[in-house]
BAPA-441630 format. One record per residue: residue in one letter; x negated, y, z of N, C-alpha, C in turn. Coordinates in steps of 0.1 Angstrom, whole numbers, plus 5000, padded with zeros to 4 digits. Example, Ala and Ser with C-alpha at 12.3 -4.5 7.8 and 13.67 -1.06 7.14 Angstrom:
2
ATOM  bami  n_east  n_north  n_up  ca_east  ca_north  ca_up  c_east  c_north  c_up
ATOM     a    4868     4943  5078     4877      4955   5078    4868     4967  5078
ATOM     s    4872     4978  5071     4863      4989   5071    4871     5000  5079
END
This chain:
243
ATOM  bami  n_east  n_north  n_up  ca_east  ca_north  ca_up  c_east  c_north  c_up
ATOM     m    2837     1767  1924     2845      1772   1914    2850     1766  1903
ATOM     p    2863     1761  1897     2864      1750   1886    2852     1758  1873
ATOM     s    2852     1747  1867     2844      1751   1853    2852     1756  1844
ATOM     r    2848     1764  1837     2853      1773   1824    2851     1764  1816
ATOM     k    2850     1755  1812     2845      1746   1800    2860     1744  1796
ATOM     s    2861     1748  1782     2875      1743   1776    2878     1732  1771
ATOM     t    2887     1724  1768     2890      1713   1762    2900     1710  1751
ATOM     n    2898     1705  1745     2908      1701   1733    2918     1690  1736
ATOM     k    2916     1684  1748     2927      1671   1751    2938     1680  1756
ATOM     k    2948     1675  1753     2967      1677   1756    2967     1674  1772
ATOM     p    2970     1685  1782     2974      1686   1791    2987     1680  1796
ATOM     k    2987     1669  1803     3000      1662   1809    3013     1674  1815
ATOM     v    3004     1684  1822     3015      1696   1829    3009     1708  1825
ATOM     s    3017     1719  1820     3012      1732   1822    3016     1740  1831
ATOM     f    3010     1747  1838     3014      1758   1849    3016     1770  1842
ATOM     v    3030     1773  1846     3029      1789   1843    3032     1796  1855
ATOM     i    3024     1808  1858     3021      1819   1868    3026     1830  1865
ATOM     r    3037     1838  1869     3041      1852   1869    3032     1864  1876
ATOM     t    3027     1866  1873     3018      1877   1882    3015     1893  1880
ATOM     k    3017     1902  1893     3019      1915   1895    3012     1920  1909
ATOM     d    2999     1924  1908     2995      1927   1922    2994     1917  1931
ATOM     e    2991     1905  1924     2989      1891   1935    2974     1891  1939
ATOM     g    2966     1899  1941     2954      1898   1943    2949     1892  1958
ATOM     r    2958     1896  1966     2956      1887   1981    2956     1875  1979
ATOM     f    2963     1866  1969     2964      1856   1975    2962     1844  1960
ATOM     i    2963     1850  1948     2961      1844   1937    2951     1832  1937
ATOM     g    2939     1844  1941     2928      1831   1941    2928     1819  1951
ATOM     k    2934     1819  1961     2936      1808   1966    2944     1797  1964
ATOM     v    2955     1800  1954     2965      1796   1950    2956     1792  1936
ATOM     l    2950     1793  1930     2945      1791   1920    2933     1780  1925
ATOM     r    2928     1780  1937     2916      1769   1942    2924     1756  1950
ATOM     y    2938     1762  1950     2942      1748   1958    2948     1740  1944
ATOM     l    2952     1747  1933     2958      1740   1923    2944     1729  1914
ATOM     y    2932     1736  1913     2921      1729   1911    2917     1718  1919
ATOM     k    2920     1719  1931     2916      1708   1941    2924     1698  1942
ATOM     q    2935     1698  1931     2946      1685   1935    2937     1675  1926
ATOM     t    2944     1664  1932     2939      1648   1927    2941     1649  1913
ATOM     f    2953     1651  1908     2960      1651   1893    2954     1664  1885
ATOM     k    2945     1660  1876     2938      1668   1873    2943     1674  1859
ATOM     e    2954     1666  1852     2951      1665   1835    2968     1676  1836
ATOM     f    2961     1692  1838     2969      1705   1835    2961     1715  1835
ATOM     e    2968     1724  1827     2964      1737   1823    2973     1749  1830
ATOM     v    2968     1759  1828     2975      1773   1836    2976     1784  1829
ATOM     i    2984     1790  1829     2989      1803   1820    2994     1810  1831
ATOM     i    2986     1821  1828     2989      1834   1841    2999     1840  1829
ATOM     v    3009     1846  1830     3018      1861   1827    3018     1871  1836
ATOM     d    3007     1880  1834     3005      1896   1842    3016     1902  1835
ATOM     s    3022     1911  1845     3032      1921   1842    3025     1937  1844
ATOM     g    3015     1939  1842     3006      1950   1846    3002     1952  1862
ATOM     s    2992     1943  1863     2985      1943   1876    2974     1956  1879
ATOM     t    2973     1961  1888     2969      1973   1889    2955     1971  1898
ATOM     d    2958     1958  1908     2948      1954   1916    2941     1945  1913
ATOM     k    2930     1936  1918     2922      1929   1915    2925     1914  1907
ATOM     t    2940     1910  1905     2948      1904   1903    2937     1892  1890
ATOM     l    2936     1900  1879     2931      1900   1864    2917     1893  1866
ATOM     e    2910     1905  1873     2897      1900   1880    2897     1887  1882
ATOM     i    2904     1885  1893     2902      1868   1902    2909     1863  1892
ATOM     v    2915     1862  1882     2921      1851   1876    2915     1846  1866
ATOM     r    2903     1858  1862     2898      1853   1850    2882     1846  1855
ATOM     k    2882     1842  1867     2872      1834   1876    2877     1819  1873
ATOM     f    2886     1816  1868     2891      1804   1868    2896     1801  1853
ATOM     p    2899     1789  1848     2897      1783   1834    2911     1783  1830
ATOM     v    2918     1797  1830     2932      1798   1831    2934     1806  1815
ATOM     r    2944     1807  1811     2946      1814   1799    2958     1827  1802
ATOM     i    2954     1837  1800     2960      1848   1804    2971     1857  1793
ATOM     i    2983     1860  1795     2994      1866   1791    2998     1880  1796
ATOM     q    2995     1891  1788     2995      1904   1795    3009     1911  1788
ATOM     i    3020     1916  1795     3028      1920   1793    3029     1936  1799
ATOM     k    3035     1944  1793     3042      1960   1801    3048     1954  1812
ATOM     p    3047     1964  1823     3059      1960   1833    3073     1960  1829
ATOM     e    3072     1972  1820     3090      1975   1815    3094     1961  1808
ATOM     e    3084     1950  1806     3089      1942   1797    3094     1930  1806
ATOM     f    3087     1932  1819     3094      1921   1827    3106     1915  1831
ATOM     g    3107     1906  1833     3119      1899   1835    3116     1884  1842
ATOM     m    3120     1882  1854     3120      1868   1858    3120     1857  1850
ATOM     s    3132     1858  1840     3133      1846   1831    3122     1851  1818
ATOM     y    3125     1860  1815     3115      1859   1803    3101     1860  1805
ATOM     s    3091     1862  1813     3079      1859   1818    3080     1846  1818
ATOM     l    3087     1840  1824     3087      1825   1823    3087     1817  1809
ATOM     n    3101     1821  1801     3102      1816   1785    3091     1820  1780
ATOM     l    3083     1831  1781     3071      1835   1772    3060     1826  1779
ATOM     g    3058     1825  1789     3045      1816   1793    3047     1803  1787
ATOM     i    3061     1796  1789     3062      1782   1785    3062     1782  1770
ATOM     l    3068     1790  1763     3062      1789   1751    3051     1786  1746
ATOM     k    3043     1793  1753     3029      1789   1747    3018     1778  1757
ATOM     t    3026     1766  1763     3018      1757   1772    3022     1747  1763
ATOM     r    3010     1738  1763     3009      1723   1755    3012     1711  1763
ATOM     g    3016     1712  1777     3023      1700   1781    3037     1700  1781
ATOM     e    3039     1687  1786     3055      1682   1781    3057     1685  1800
ATOM     i    3050     1688  1808     3060      1687   1819    3055     1704  1823
ATOM     i    3064     1712  1827     3059      1725   1826    3061     1728  1847
ATOM     g    3049     1734  1849     3045      1736   1865    3050     1748  1865
ATOM     i    3059     1756  1875     3065      1768   1879    3058     1768  1893
ATOM     i    3048     1780  1893     3044      1781   1911    3042     1797  1910
ATOM     s    3049     1803  1923     3045      1817   1926    3031     1819  1928
ATOM     g    3024     1831  1925     3015      1839   1926    3012     1836  1943
ATOM     h    3018     1838  1952     3015      1835   1966    3018     1821  1972
ATOM     s    3024     1809  1964     3030      1798   1972    3017     1786  1971
ATOM     i    3018     1782  1986     3008      1776   1990    3010     1758  1987
ATOM     p    3005     1749  1978     3008      1735   1978    3007     1727  1991
ATOM     r    3015     1721  1996     3011      1715   2008    3000     1706  2010
ATOM     s    2996     1699  1999     2987      1690   2000    2979     1687  1986
ATOM     n    2968     1682  1988     2959      1679   1974    2965     1670  1964
ATOM     k    2974     1663  1971     2981      1651   1959    2997     1657  1955
ATOM     w    2996     1669  1962     3012      1677   1959    3018     1672  1945
ATOM     l    3008     1677  1933     3010      1676   1919    3012     1661  1915
ATOM     a    3004     1652  1921     3007      1640   1917    3021     1636  1922
ATOM     n    3023     1639  1934     3038      1638   1942    3047     1638  1933
ATOM     g    3047     1649  1928     3056      1659   1919    3059     1650  1904
ATOM     y    3047     1647  1898     3049      1642   1883    3051     1631  1885
ATOM     k    3048     1620  1895     3051      1605   1894    3068     1605  1893
ATOM     n    3076     1618  1898     3088      1617   1897    3097     1611  1879
ATOM     f    3086     1621  1869     3089      1619   1857    3093     1605  1849
ATOM     k    3090     1595  1856     3090      1580   1852    3103     1576  1849
ATOM     d    3111     1584  1859     3126      1584   1857    3130     1594  1845
ATOM     k    3133     1586  1833     3137      1597   1824    3152     1602  1826
ATOM     t    3157     1601  1838     3170      1610   1840    3166     1621  1846
ATOM     i    3155     1622  1852     3150      1634   1859    3145     1646  1852
ATOM     a    3153     1658  1853     3152      1670   1844    3142     1680  1850
ATOM     g    3142     1676  1864     3132      1689   1872    3133     1683  1885
ATOM     v    3121     1687  1893     3115      1687   1907    3114     1697  1913
ATOM     t    3119     1696  1924     3113      1708   1935    3108     1702  1947
ATOM     g    3108     1711  1955     3106      1706   1973    3109     1717  1980
ATOM     p    3108     1710  1995     3108      1717   2006    3101     1730  2005
ATOM     l    3109     1740  2012     3101      1754   2012    3098     1758  2029
ATOM     s    3083     1762  2032     3082      1766   2045    3077     1781  2041
ATOM     s    3082     1794  2048     3076      1804   2053    3069     1811  2062
ATOM     n    3062     1795  2068     3053      1799   2079    3040     1806  2072
ATOM     p    3035     1818  2075     3024      1827   2073    3014     1822  2076
ATOM     l    3014     1810  2087     3002      1807   2096    2994     1801  2087
ATOM     a    3003     1789  2075     2997      1780   2062    2988     1789  2055
ATOM     y    2989     1803  2055     2978      1809   2045    2965     1812  2050
ATOM     l    2963     1810  2063     2953      1808   2072    2944     1793  2069
ATOM     w    2955     1786  2075     2948      1769   2072    2960     1764  2068
ATOM     r    2959     1757  2059     2974      1748   2056    2981     1737  2068
ATOM     p    2970     1730  2077     2977      1720   2086    2985     1728  2098
ATOM     l    2986     1740  2098     2991      1751   2105    3008     1746  2103
ATOM     g    3008     1747  2089     3024      1743   2087    3030     1728  2087
ATOM     f    3017     1721  2087     3025      1707   2085    3035     1703  2092
ATOM     s    3041     1703  2099     3048      1697   2110    3062     1704  2107
ATOM     i    3062     1714  2095     3071      1722   2093    3083     1710  2082
ATOM     f    3075     1702  2076     3077      1694   2066    3082     1680  2073
ATOM     d    3080     1677  2086     3079      1661   2093    3097     1656  2090
ATOM     s    3104     1662  2090     3121      1658   2086    3125     1657  2075
ATOM     s    3115     1666  2066     3123      1667   2054    3123     1650  2045
ATOM     k    3139     1650  2038     3140      1641   2031    3144     1643  2017
ATOM     r    3140     1633  2009     3144      1636   1995    3159     1637  1994
ATOM     v    3162     1646  1982     3174      1650   1979    3177     1645  1965
ATOM     e    3188     1639  1960     3190      1640   1945    3203     1649  1939
ATOM     h    3201     1650  1929     3211      1657   1922    3215     1670  1929
ATOM     t    3203     1681  1931     3201      1689   1942    3202     1700  1931
ATOM     s    3210     1711  1934     3209      1724   1922    3200     1735  1934
ATOM     n    3196     1730  1943     3189      1743   1946    3172     1738  1945
ATOM     m    3167     1742  1931     3160      1744   1927    3150     1755  1928
ATOM     n    3139     1758  1935     3133      1769   1935    3120     1770  1927
ATOM     n    3121     1781  1915     3112      1784   1913    3096     1788  1919
ATOM     t    3094     1791  1931     3086      1794   1941    3076     1781  1937
ATOM     h    3081     1767  1932     3072      1758   1931    3082     1744  1924
ATOM     a    3081     1743  1907     3088      1733   1904    3083     1726  1893
ATOM     l    3085     1717  1887     3082      1710   1879    3098     1707  1865
ATOM     i    3096     1708  1858     3106      1709   1850    3100     1699  1835
ATOM     r    3108     1694  1826     3107      1690   1814    3106     1701  1805
ATOM     k    3095     1702  1795     3097      1708   1779    3106     1705  1774
ATOM     n    3112     1693  1768     3122      1689   1763    3136     1696  1765
ATOM     m    3137     1696  1777     3148      1699   1784    3150     1716  1786
ATOM     w    3138     1725  1783     3141      1739   1787    3140     1742  1771
ATOM     r    3137     1736  1762     3139      1739   1749    3152     1739  1748
ATOM     l    3163     1730  1752     3177      1729   1752    3184     1737  1760
ATOM     y    3174     1743  1772     3182      1754   1775    3172     1764  1783
ATOM     p    3166     1771  1778     3156      1783   1785    3161     1788  1792
ATOM     f    3153     1796  1802     3160      1802   1815    3167     1813  1809
ATOM     d    3180     1819  1815     3184      1827   1810    3179     1842  1813
ATOM     e    3177     1851  1803     3175      1862   1804    3183     1875  1808
ATOM     k    3195     1868  1806     3205      1880   1811    3206     1875  1828
ATOM     l    3200     1869  1837     3198      1869   1850    3189     1877  1858
ATOM     s    3191     1888  1864     3182      1893   1873    3173     1885  1881
ATOM     g    3178     1873  1883     3175      1866   1896    3178     1852  1894
ATOM     s    3176     1840  1904     3182      1832   1909    3182     1821  1891
ATOM     e    3172     1822  1884     3173      1815   1870    3170     1803  1871
ATOM     d    3164     1795  1884     3161      1784   1887    3168     1774  1893
ATOM     r    3183     1782  1901     3193      1775   1902    3202     1775  1890
ATOM     d    3205     1783  1880     3214      1781   1870    3210     1773  1859
ATOM     w    3197     1772  1860     3189      1759   1851    3191     1745  1858
ATOM     a    3190     1744  1870     3194      1732   1879    3210     1728  1875
ATOM     l    3218     1739  1878     3231      1734   1874    3235     1727  1861
ATOM     e    3229     1738  1851     3228      1732   1837    3224     1718  1835
ATOM     m    3212     1715  1840     3208      1701   1837    3219     1692  1845
ATOM     l    3220     1696  1857     3231      1683   1863    3248     1680  1854
ATOM     a    3251     1695  1847     3261      1692   1843    3261     1684  1831
ATOM     r    3246     1687  1824     3245      1678   1813    3243     1664  1816
ATOM     g    3244     1660  1829     3242      1642   1830    3229     1641  1836
ATOM     y    3216     1650  1838     3203      1649   1843    3204     1651  1855
ATOM     n    3195     1644  1863     3189      1648   1879    3184     1658  1879
ATOM     v    3182     1662  1888     3174      1673   1895    3170     1668  1912
ATOM     v    3154     1668  1912     3153      1664   1930    3146     1671  1935
ATOM     s    3146     1671  1950     3139      1680   1960    3128     1667  1969
ATOM     d    3115     1666  1964     3106      1654   1967    3101     1663  1976
ATOM     p    3099     1656  1993     3092      1660   2002    3073     1661  1997
ATOM     g    3073     1651  1990     3059      1653   1988    3057     1664  1980
ATOM     f    3066     1673  1978     3061      1681   1966    3065     1695  1978
ATOM     a    3062     1700  1986     3065      1707   1994    3054     1718  1998
ATOM     a    3059     1731  1997     3048      1741   1996    3052     1752  2002
ATOM     y    3043     1762  2006     3041      1773   2014    3048     1786  2007
ATOM     h    3053     1793  2012     3057      1806   2004    3064     1814  2014
ATOM     s    3058     1830  2016     3061      1837   2027    3060     1854  2020
ATOM     h    3073     1860  2023     3074      1873   2018    3069     1880  2030
ATOM     i    3063     1878  2041     3063      1886   2053    3046     1888  2050
ATOM     v    3040     1877  2047     3024      1883   2045    3021     1891  2034
ATOM     l    3028     1894  2025     3027      1905   2017    3037     1919  2016
ATOM     g    3042     1921  2029     3049      1934   2036    3063     1933  2028
ATOM     r    3064     1922  2020     3080      1922   2015    3090     1915  2026
ATOM     s    3103     1921  2019     3115      1918   2028    3114     1902  2031
ATOM     p    3116     1901  2042     3116      1884   2047    3128     1874  2039
ATOM     r    3129     1867  2042     3138      1855   2032    3150     1860  2036
ATOM     f    3155     1858  2052     3167      1859   2054    3175     1875  2051
ATOM     r    3163     1884  2050     3175      1895   2046    3176     1895  2030
ATOM     m    3170     1885  2019     3174      1885   2009    3185     1873  2006
ATOM     k    3188     1865  2018     3199      1854   2014    3213     1862  2011
ATOM     p    3215     1874  2014     3228      1880   2011    3230     1882  1995
ATOM     i    3217     1887  1990     3220      1890   1974    3217     1874  1969
ATOM     w    3209     1867  1970     3208      1848   1966    3220     1844  1966
ATOM     r    3230     1850  1975     3243      1840   1980    3253     1845  1970
ATOM     a    3250     1862  1966     3262      1870   1955    3256     1863  1944
ATOM     r    3243     1862  1939     3242      1858   1926    3246     1840  1926
ATOM     g    3246     1834  1932     3246      1822   1934    3262     1818  1931
ATOM     e    3273     1827  1936     3286      1830   1935    3291     1831  1919
ATOM     i    3284     1842  1912     3285      1842   1899    3281     1831  1889
ATOM     i    3268     1828  1896     3263      1812   1889    3270     1801  1890
ATOM     d    3276     1796  1901     3284      1787   1903    3296     1785  1894
ATOM     k    3301     1798  1892     3316      1799   1882    3315     1797  1868
ATOM     r    3298     1798  1864     3296      1794   1848    3304     1782  1843
ATOM     k    3309     1783  1833     3317      1768   1826    3304     1767  1818
ATOM     r    3302     1751  1822     3291      1741   1815    3297     1732  1809
ATOM     p    3289     1725  1800     3277      1731   1794    3278     1742  1785
ATOM     r    3264     1750  1785     3266      1765   1780    3254     1768  1774
ATOM     k    3251     1776  1765     3240      1781   1759    3233     1793  1769
ATOM     s    3220     1794  1771     3213      1804   1779    3209     1816  1765
ATOM     y    3208     1829  1772     3200      1837   1763    3186     1839  1764
ATOM     t    3180     1840  1753     3167      1843   1754    3163     1854  1740
ATOM     k    3153     1861  1741     3146      1871   1730    3137     1863  1724
ATOM     i    3134     1852  1731     3121      1845   1724    3124     1834  1714
ATOM     k    3123     1833  1704     3123      1822   1691    3118     1808  1693
ATOM     i    3124     1800  1697     3118      1784   1707    3121     1777  1693
END
């Protein structure tokens, strides 16, 4: 278990994890984060009313916890609230049930920011539930993945973004979802790059949680995407938070 010893050293990366009843996998997600070869990060949990063992589990790790009421939850609002409290200049976003592909996952993603034109980094996604049992079972899923430049397909199941770019365009709280794609499109419209790095791949399955599989969600995502794609840019986003 990672040490809970606090440090005043400013982290290079700050992770924000949105949770509600993520007790089944949040412990595994945090263990894999703290096994990363890149160690200069902090973790902030934004929990919106978990009634399972989520909070009990996360308190075993050196994380900071923000608790909000279930009715306060919004995909964008929860992220913005968490990011506001971060100390790092690179913001990591990961789902409470996303599993990093390897222990070099964060190092692979972070090195992209040597390029000052890169505003965000995402990576390939596998919904192979076998990876939750043992990561190598899903390894071959990513063998053919290639780097993609200037992508709008950023995915907040696992992403890294520059905090100064978030200050310019916080996640839009008028959106009920697909805030990640909207943010990527805005960065591209402003002349920045968003990349998909195969070394920053992750496993993310709804099936293991008993939720609707991804293929059933695609029509909803497609409809949201059509609305987002028609937005005039550059534009301002809406947030209740004072930045």
